[in-house]
C-alpha positions in Angstrom: 103.2 142.9 117.2 103.3 139.4 115.6 102.7 140.1 111.6 100.2 136.9 111.6 98.0 138.8 114.1 95.6 140.1 110.8 95.4 136.3 109.4 92.3 134.1 110.5 92.8 130.1 109.0 89.7 128.9 107.8 89.5 125.6 107.8 86.5 123.0 106.0 85.9 119.7 108.4 83.8 116.5 108.1 85.0 113.8 110.4 88.3 115.1 110.5 89.3 113.7 114.3 92.2 112.3 113.0 93.4 115.3 112.0 92.3 118.3 113.7 94.1 118.5 116.5 97.6 118.0 114.4 96.3 121.1 112.6 94.9 123.1 115.5 98.7 122.3 117.2 100.4 124.0 114.0 98.1 127.0 114.5 99.0 127.9 117.7 100.1 131.8 116.6 96.7 132.0 115.2 94.0 134.2 117.5 90.7 133.1 116.1 89.9 130.3 113.7 87.0 129.9 111.8 85.7 126.4 111.1 83.2 125.4 108.2 82.4 121.8 109.0 79.8 119.6 107.2 78.0 118.0 109.6 80.6 115.6 111.4 79.5 112.3 113.0 82.9 111.5 114.6 84.9 113.5 117.7 85.7 116.6 115.4 83.5 118.7 116.9 84.0 117.9 120.4 88.1 118.4 119.6 87.1 122.1 118.1 85.3 122.6 121.1 88.6 121.7 123.4 90.1 124.7 121.8 88.9 128.3 122.8 90.3 129.8 119.5 87.8 128.1 117.1 84.6 129.6 115.8 82.5 126.6 114.5 79.8 127.4 111.6 78.0 124.3 110.7 76.9 123.9 107.0 75.9 121.0 104.6 78.5 120.1 102.0 77.1 121.3 98.4 80.5 122.6 96.6 83.9 123.4 97.6 83.5 126.8 96.1 80.3 127.7 98.2 82.1 126.2 101.3 85.2 128.3 101.0 82.8 131.3 100.1 80.7 131.0 103.1 83.7 130.5 105.2 85.4 133.7 103.8 81.6 135.6 104.7 83.1 134.5 108.5 86.2 136.0 108.6 86.7 139.5 109.2 90.7 140.0 109.2 92.3 141.3 106.0 94.0 137.9 105.9 93.3 134.1 105.2 94.6 131.4 105.6 92.5 128.3 103.4 93.5 124.8 105.4 92.3 121.2 104.6 91.9 119.6 108.2 94.4 117.5 107.0 97.0 119.8 106.7 100.2 120.0 108.9 101.3 123.5 109.5 105.4 123.6 111.0 106.7 126.5 112.4 108.6 126.7 109.7 105.4 128.0 107.5 105.1 130.3 109.8 107.9 131.4 110.0 107.8 131.8 105.8 104.6 133.7 106.6 105.8 136.4 108.8 109.0 137.1 107.0 106.7 137.6 103.5 104.4 139.8 105.9 107.6 141.5 107.6 109.3 142.4 104.1 106.6 143.1 101.9 103.6 144.1 104.2 100.0 144.0 103.3 99.9 147.1 100.8 98.5 147.0 97.6 98.9 143.2 97.8 95.7 140.5 96.9 97.3 137.5 98.3 100.2 135.3 98.7 100.8 132.4 97.0 103.1 129.3 99.5 104.1 126.3 98.2 103.5 123.3 99.9 103.9 119.4 99.5 
């Protein structure tokens, strides 16, 4: 079983037509992707609708904290990968996550920190 099977990517979007496709491609390992959209008026929602793994929730933006917390409430998996829609998710990142889960498991951990640039 893939160690990433219990990780749900959580993405905040607002008019991310230029970025969301690339982000979804990088999440090829994800079984479910939760998206909190703040009222996109471009093709973001159409691009998301084309991916059967995506579940989109609409919520007017008030603060980042409330958007993220609303998104977390929609996730039922043990782990969440919080992302902005313009992040490029490499296969190297996915492999690093797999290695971390394989080496450390899930026991007694509250989270992981992943440096990025």
